[in-house]
N, CA and C atoms as a LAMMPS dump frame, in Angstrom:
ITEM: TIMESTEP
0
ITEM: NUMBER OF ATOMS
237
ITEM: BOX BOUNDS ff ff ff
-5.0000000000000000e+02 5.0000000000000000e+02
-5.0000000000000000e+02 5.0000000000000000e+02
-5.0000000000000000e+02 5.0000000000000000e+02
ITEM: ATOMS id mol type element x y z
1 1 1 N -369.805 11.724 166.754
2 1 2 C -370.728 10.6 166.797
3 1 3 C -370.233 9.863 167.975
4 2 1 N -371.038 9.744 169.099
5 2 2 C -370.687 8.99 170.226
6 2 3 C -370.436 7.644 170.01
7 3 1 N -369.607 6.916 170.857
8 3 2 C -369.302 5.472 170.674
9 3 3 C -370.463 4.775 171.414
10 4 1 N -370.919 3.684 170.854
11 4 2 C -371.883 2.759 171.544
12 4 3 C -371.264 1.923 172.709
13 5 1 N -372.046 1.39 173.475
14 5 2 C -371.586 0.675 174.734
15 5 3 C -370.781 -0.488 174.221
16 6 1 N -371.09 -1.233 173.218
17 6 2 C -370.341 -2.326 172.621
18 6 3 C -368.924 -1.809 172.09
19 7 1 N -368.948 -0.63 171.49
20 7 2 C -367.675 -0.215 170.981
21 7 3 C -366.712 0.205 172.169
22 8 1 N -367.323 0.854 173.164
23 8 2 C -366.515 1.179 174.472
24 8 3 C -365.935 -0.106 175.054
25 9 1 N -366.835 -1.07 175.116
26 9 2 C -366.394 -2.378 175.696
27 9 3 C -365.401 -3.079 174.867
28 10 1 N -365.342 -3.044 173.523
29 10 2 C -364.383 -3.621 172.705
30 10 3 C -363.074 -2.777 172.887
31 11 1 N -363.09 -1.421 172.894
32 11 2 C -361.966 -0.558 173.042
33 11 3 C -361.271 -0.901 174.412
34 12 1 N -362.012 -0.981 175.477
35 12 2 C -361.492 -1.333 176.83
36 12 3 C -360.806 -2.691 176.831
37 13 1 N -361.508 -3.673 176.207
38 13 2 C -360.805 -4.953 176.2
39 13 3 C -359.522 -4.905 175.474
40 14 1 N -359.385 -4.317 174.349
41 14 2 C -358.187 -4.215 173.644
42 14 3 C -357.198 -3.566 174.546
43 15 1 N -357.466 -2.577 175.202
44 15 2 C -356.434 -1.791 176.124
45 15 3 C -355.93 -2.802 177.188
46 16 1 N -356.859 -3.45 177.809
47 16 2 C -356.492 -4.453 178.839
48 16 3 C -355.708 -5.59 178.369
49 17 1 N -355.778 -6.006 177.149
50 17 2 C -355.056 -7.142 176.545
51 17 3 C -353.606 -6.656 176.109
52 18 1 N -353.411 -5.371 175.983
53 18 2 C -352.25 -4.833 175.521
54 18 3 C -351.022 -5.204 176.467
55 19 1 N -349.982 -5.711 175.897
56 19 2 C -348.771 -6.076 176.681
57 19 3 C -347.777 -4.914 176.618
58 20 1 N -346.933 -4.702 177.556
59 20 2 C -345.8 -3.875 177.528
60 20 3 C -345.058 -4.159 176.32
61 21 1 N -344.743 -3.008 175.458
62 21 2 C -344.082 -3.252 174.134
63 21 3 C -342.763 -2.282 174.096
64 22 1 N -341.646 -2.715 174.16
65 22 2 C -340.494 -1.988 174.11
66 22 3 C -340.202 -1.555 172.585
67 23 1 N -340.927 -2.129 171.651
68 23 2 C -340.652 -1.967 170.247
69 23 3 C -341.799 -1.143 169.525
70 24 1 N -341.394 -0.275 168.713
71 24 2 C -342.292 0.456 167.942
72 24 3 C -342.379 -0.192 166.455
73 25 1 N -343.259 0.497 165.707
74 25 2 C -343.264 0.011 164.234
75 25 3 C -342.036 0.107 163.512
76 26 1 N -341.317 1.226 163.688
77 26 2 C -340.07 1.354 162.953
78 26 3 C -339.024 0.28 163.294
79 27 1 N -338.886 -0.094 164.597
80 27 2 C -337.94 -1.108 165.066
81 27 3 C -338.393 -2.54 164.573
82 28 1 N -339.816 -2.756 164.647
83 28 2 C -340.391 -4.003 164.279
84 28 3 C -340.007 -4.212 162.707
85 29 1 N -340.25 -3.205 161.87
86 29 2 C -340.003 -3.319 160.494
87 29 3 C -338.38 -3.603 160.372
88 30 1 N -337.624 -3.059 161.056
89 30 2 C -336.096 -3.294 160.817
90 30 3 C -335.755 -4.768 161.123
91 31 1 N -336.512 -5.44 162.089
92 31 2 C -336.137 -6.747 162.548
93 31 3 C -337.213 -7.755 161.924
94 32 1 N -338.181 -7.364 161.201
95 32 2 C -339.264 -8.279 160.713
96 32 3 C -338.602 -9.376 159.763
97 33 1 N -337.658 -9.121 158.859
98 33 2 C -337.254 -10.066 157.978
99 33 3 C -336.479 -11.1 158.786
100 34 1 N -335.642 -10.697 159.752
101 34 2 C -334.87 -11.748 160.529
102 34 3 C -335.869 -12.596 161.335
103 35 1 N -336.851 -11.973 161.855
104 35 2 C -337.86 -12.749 162.56
105 35 3 C -338.563 -13.731 161.64
106 36 1 N -338.988 -13.323 160.538
107 36 2 C -339.782 -14.185 159.594
108 36 3 C -338.699 -15.298 159.114
109 37 1 N -337.414 -15.065 158.861
110 37 2 C -336.727 -16.083 158.399
111 37 3 C -336.346 -17.094 159.483
112 38 1 N -336.192 -16.698 160.753
113 38 2 C -336.028 -17.562 161.775
114 38 3 C -337.22 -18.399 162.014
115 39 1 N -338.42 -17.852 161.885
116 39 2 C -339.604 -18.701 162.171
117 39 3 C -339.81 -19.646 161.108
118 40 1 N -339.598 -19.05 159.928
119 40 2 C -339.697 -20.135 158.716
120 40 3 C -338.729 -21.212 158.779
121 41 1 N -337.583 -21.057 159.245
122 41 2 C -336.556 -22.02 159.456
123 41 3 C -336.763 -22.994 160.597
124 42 1 N -337.732 -22.567 161.502
125 42 2 C -338.01 -23.301 162.698
126 42 3 C -337.036 -23.157 163.93
127 43 1 N -336.266 -21.997 163.63
128 43 2 C -335.369 -21.666 164.786
129 43 3 C -336.275 -21.078 165.98
130 44 1 N -335.598 -21.257 167.156
131 44 2 C -336.152 -20.537 168.421
132 44 3 C -336.02 -19.056 168.267
133 45 1 N -337.153 -18.431 168.629
134 45 2 C -337.089 -16.992 168.668
135 45 3 C -336.177 -16.398 169.825
136 46 1 N -335.181 -15.754 169.434
137 46 2 C -334.15 -15.283 170.443
138 46 3 C -334.812 -14.153 171.223
139 47 1 N -334.182 -13.887 172.408
140 47 2 C -334.73 -12.874 173.323
141 47 3 C -334.781 -11.532 172.542
142 48 1 N -333.745 -11.256 171.677
143 48 2 C -333.763 -9.949 170.849
144 48 3 C -334.901 -9.94 169.906
145 49 1 N -335.556 -11.003 169.475
146 49 2 C -336.547 -11.018 168.587
147 49 3 C -337.97 -11.102 169.211
148 50 1 N -337.85 -11.386 170.544
149 50 2 C -339.204 -11.451 171.278
150 50 3 C -339.926 -10.146 171.265
151 51 1 N -339.286 -9.069 171.045
152 51 2 C -339.996 -7.787 171.08
153 51 3 C -340.789 -7.51 169.701
154 52 1 N -340.2 -8.288 168.69
155 52 2 C -340.931 -8.28 167.459
156 52 3 C -342.106 -9.132 167.564
157 53 1 N -341.985 -10.303 168.183
158 53 2 C -343.205 -11.233 168.208
159 53 3 C -344.19 -10.484 169.215
160 54 1 N -343.885 -9.771 170.273
161 54 2 C -344.852 -8.975 171.226
162 54 3 C -345.587 -7.923 170.357
163 55 1 N -344.749 -7.28 169.681
164 55 2 C -345.335 -6.026 168.765
165 55 3 C -346.277 -6.669 167.735
166 56 1 N -345.975 -7.717 167.081
167 56 2 C -346.736 -8.296 166.122
168 56 3 C -348.224 -8.747 166.685
169 57 1 N -348.231 -9.133 167.853
170 57 2 C -349.423 -9.651 168.605
171 57 3 C -350.461 -8.341 168.804
172 58 1 N -349.909 -7.147 168.831
173 58 2 C -350.591 -5.938 169.112
174 58 3 C -350.881 -5.012 168.064
175 59 1 N -350.067 -5.18 166.98
176 59 2 C -350.081 -4.109 165.851
177 59 3 C -350.745 -4.706 164.53
178 60 1 N -351.946 -4.301 164.131
179 60 2 C -352.453 -4.853 162.855
180 60 3 C -351.698 -4.434 161.724
181 61 1 N -351.177 -3.333 161.752
182 61 2 C -350.305 -2.763 160.565
183 61 3 C -349.058 -3.766 160.34
184 62 1 N -348.498 -4.014 161.395
185 62 2 C -347.149 -4.88 161.267
186 62 3 C -347.594 -6.33 161.076
187 63 1 N -348.794 -6.69 161.651
188 63 2 C -349.301 -8.077 161.258
189 63 3 C -349.485 -8.247 159.833
190 64 1 N -350.074 -7.179 159.118
191 64 2 C -350.232 -7.29 157.757
192 64 3 C -348.897 -7.376 156.941
193 65 1 N -348.032 -6.495 157.363
194 65 2 C -346.707 -6.484 156.725
195 65 3 C -346.077 -7.917 156.867
196 66 1 N -346.132 -8.383 158.13
197 66 2 C -345.464 -9.7 158.349
198 66 3 C -346.122 -10.735 157.541
199 67 1 N -347.377 -10.855 157.393
200 67 2 C -348.156 -11.73 156.546
201 67 3 C -347.767 -11.703 155.111
202 68 1 N -347.62 -10.544 154.658
203 68 2 C -347.182 -10.485 153.292
204 68 3 C -345.649 -10.894 153.087
205 69 1 N -344.874 -10.612 154.079
206 69 2 C -343.439 -11.014 153.956
207 69 3 C -343.38 -12.62 154.21
208 70 1 N -344.111 -13.149 155.069
209 70 2 C -344.244 -14.571 155.294
210 70 3 C -344.58 -15.352 154.015
211 71 1 N -345.695 -14.825 153.339
212 71 2 C -346.167 -15.362 152.128
213 71 3 C -345.165 -15.277 150.975
214 72 1 N -344.323 -14.201 150.988
215 72 2 C -343.458 -14.117 149.892
216 72 3 C -342.252 -15.051 150.067
217 73 1 N -341.832 -15.201 151.438
218 73 2 C -340.74 -16.154 151.74
219 73 3 C -341.233 -17.568 151.424
220 74 1 N -342.395 -17.827 151.765
221 74 2 C -342.968 -19.211 151.417
222 74 3 C -342.807 -19.443 149.918
223 75 1 N -343.37 -18.465 149.152
224 75 2 C -343.349 -18.613 147.615
225 75 3 C -341.944 -18.776 147.041
226 76 1 N -340.995 -18.1 147.66
227 76 2 C -339.59 -18.206 147.112
228 76 3 C -339.095 -19.542 147.535
229 77 1 N -339.399 -20.036 148.64
230 77 2 C -339.003 -21.456 148.966
231 77 3 C -339.506 -22.536 148.091
232 78 1 N -340.702 -22.254 147.551
233 78 2 C -341.286 -23.269 146.575
234 78 3 C -340.773 -23.291 145.292
235 79 1 N -339.988 -22.227 144.974
236 79 2 C -339.383 -22.157 143.514
237 79 3 C -338.147 -22.917 143.333
């Protein structure tokens, strides 16, 4: 099935918005808990964790994982 003009436009916009990302999903998952804890504590995101932050802006799968982890950490802090 061919893509519509709107679908092509959406895909091209996503490609142009993509930032260089030195991190892949595996690396992001390894550092995700440290990133989440630092963010939750209000710490400045270190240069080492900026790759996680960049990857999260671009990867829906990792965004979902991060959202679940963040929600769990919030719930643990409330107990």
